[in-house]
N, C-alpha and C positions, 0 to 999 in steps of 0.2 A: 671450188676446192682444196677438201681438206687436206689438215699437216701434217707429213709422217709425223708417223709415234719417236722416230728414233730424236724426231725436230720440236718434238712439244714440250715446250716445260713443264715444271714442275708445279699442280695445282696450288691454285693460292690458299692463301693460311687464312684461317679464322682467328680472328683476335679476343680473346675475353677482357673488360675492360672490367678489375677488378679497383674494389671502392681502396683509395689510402687512407689509412689512422686519423689524421682530418674529416675527410667528407665522410667515415662512416661518425667519427662523431656529432657531426654539425645534424643525423638524421637524426640519434636519438637523440639532443638536445630538439630539435622539433616534437617528436615523439612525447615526448618530456613535457614540451610548454602548450601541446594541443592538451596529455589529461588532465595535465596540471588544472588548467582552462575553464573542461567539461567537467573534467566534482567541481571544482571552484564556484563557479559563476551557472550551471548549469544540468548537470550530477552530480546525485549521490543515493549511495546505496544506505541499504538500513538492512536490519535483521528484525525478522516478528519473532517475539519473542510467548506472545499469548493469543490462547484459544477465541479472542473477543471477532473478528474478524471474518474468526470459521462457518457457510464452506471458501471465499473468496478468497485469504488465507491464511491458510494455515501453519498451526507453529516452525519454522522453524523455517519458510523463503526468506526470499534472500529476492530485495527487491531493485531497482532502480530509477530513481522517483525524479520529473523532472520540478525542476528549482523556477525556469524560467514561464512560466505557463498561470499560474495568477499572481506577478511578479508590477509592482507598482509601475505605472509611468514617468520616464526618463529614470531604469533600471537599467543596469548594463549586459546586453544579452537579450535585449526581446528586441534588435535588428535578428538577430542570429535566429532564434526559434521559437513560432505563433505564438499567439498565448489568447486569454477567453478570460471571460467572467464565470464564475464561479456558479455552476449550476447541481439544481438537487437532482442526487439521485450520482454530484460525482465522489470518492474513493480520494480524501485531503488523508497530508500532513501536517502535522498544524503542532505551536508552543505549549507544554504546558509543567503550569509548573510539580505535576509530576506522575510517571515523569517528563522527561525534555521530550518526547518530542511523545504526539501518540498519530493513529490511525486512524480515524470514523468515513465514515457515511456523511453527507450530510441529505439532511429528512429536509428540514426549517428555513426558510432565508426571510432576508428578515419582513416584518409584517402577517408573515402566514399563522396562521390559525392552527396549533397544533394537540390531536389529542392523540390516548390511545385506549383501546376500550377490547379486552381483550386480548394482550399481544400485538390486535392491528393498527399502525399506522393512518389514520386521519390531519388532512390537511386543505385548509376553508373548507369541511363542511364533505368533500371525495373522500373517498378511501383509497390508498395508495399501489398499484400493484407492485407487487416485491418479490419475482422470482431467488432473489438473492437470498433471501430473509431467514434463514435457522432459527427454530423453537429446541434445543437442542434438552432432554428432562433434564426438570431443577424442580427443589420444594418454589410451592404456592410464594410469589410476592404479591398482592394487590396493590403494592406502591409501584413497583415495575411493570405491571401487567395493567395498568391504568390508570394511566396518566392525565389531565392531573391530580397530584388524589391533597385531599383537605385535612387528611391524619396521616399525621408525625410518626411512620412508623417502622426504620428502616432506618441501622445507626450508621449507616454507610454512606447517607445521603448528610453535603457538604451542609452547618447551618446558619449559615451564608445567604444557601441558593434557597434553601426554604424560602425562608422571604422575602426575598424576588419574586418566583416566583407566586406568592399569594397577591404580591403584589400587578400580577406578570398575565391571572388567571379571570376572562370574557365571560362569563355563560359555558362551567367545565372548557372552555380555552385558554391553551394558555398558545396569549401571542406576544410572537419575535417584533425580540425591537430594531431601530434601526441598528445598521454594520455589525446585527448581531449572527450568528449562523445554528441552528440546535445540529449535533450529531448523536447517531447510533453506530452502536456495535451491528452489523450480520449477523452474530449472530445473541440473540436477542436475548434468551436467559443468563448468557455469561458472560454479561458484557457494565461494565460501565462503563456511562458517559453521560450526556447533554444533563439527563433520563435524575442524574448522580448527582454532581458540582456544576448545572449551568452554562450558559453561555459560549462560546468561543467566540471570539473577534475579527472583523475582516487582516488585520493586524496581524492575528496572529494564524491565520493558516501561510506555508511558506513550499510546497508542494503537491505534485502529484501521482501516485505510484505508475510504472508508465509499462514494465517488466518483467515476471519474475527471471534475474538469472540461477539464482540456483536453492535447491529447495537439499534439504537433510529432515531428514527422516526421526519426529523428535515425537515426542507422546505429549500427551491430551488432556486437559481433566475430561473431556469432552466423548474420550474416545472409547468404544465400546472392548475389551478385554478379547486376546482368541482366542480359542482355547490350546493348547501346547500340543507341540508333536513331540514324542518321543520317540523317532526314530534314529535308529544307531545311523552317527553320523551327516545326514542333516543339516544340520548347522553350520559344514565344514565344508560342503559344494557352493567350490566359485562362485555358483551365479548367487544360490542363495542370496550371499553374505554379500555385491555388487548391486539386486535389488532392496537389500534393504538399509545399507549406507543411504544412497537419497532416494527423491522423488523426479525421477529420471524424465519423463514422460510432461513433468509442471515448469521445466526447466526453457529459457525462454514463453513460456509460457502469460501475451498482450492481457492485461490488469484492467477490466468492466468493473 
């Protein structure tokens, strides 16, 4: 039996709970603590300043790197993030005296025998399949393209590394010592890497790049100059300005 309309009570009120000031502060504090933990122990942002890893990483790419994936045993955070050993082909971030951090690709593991012939890398007698390697135009450099070399020909070579390289060369191949790694940039003709300054010790490797979270368009010394467009108003169009500001398709691109 339905209730007459004149006897029906008012509709129930829906109450919205607005957070109090202490609740808002507590939520903000939790967010700050989580962000600080991630930035201190797990993630760290980096900006790519040079063309040595083109075309995998471009000048102006902003990276988030995982600082725990290669962390030594017992390090805080290993229980939170997956970890594994370094593998050939990994892109890694490592300490280097000048500048303080570099990013390169691991090509030689401890015990490997390395040889480069006409720019192609051979490891333990097998030529690597490297779809990521780029060979931008550059003046010939016998030391860079055929490694290890017997003649000191490039002023960019570290003298101490030159002497060490001679001691570790066997049958035209460089033997990577225990606990050391041989690094190369993907842009092989425009990268100062292990060919010029030597091995990277295991303890110097600190992170692995995860994702490009933003990418600003920045000039590179290997870019091919484009013909200019002199149509009036072309550069004043909003769409053209936005497209020229950033590489939008690279945002959130996973790094391999």
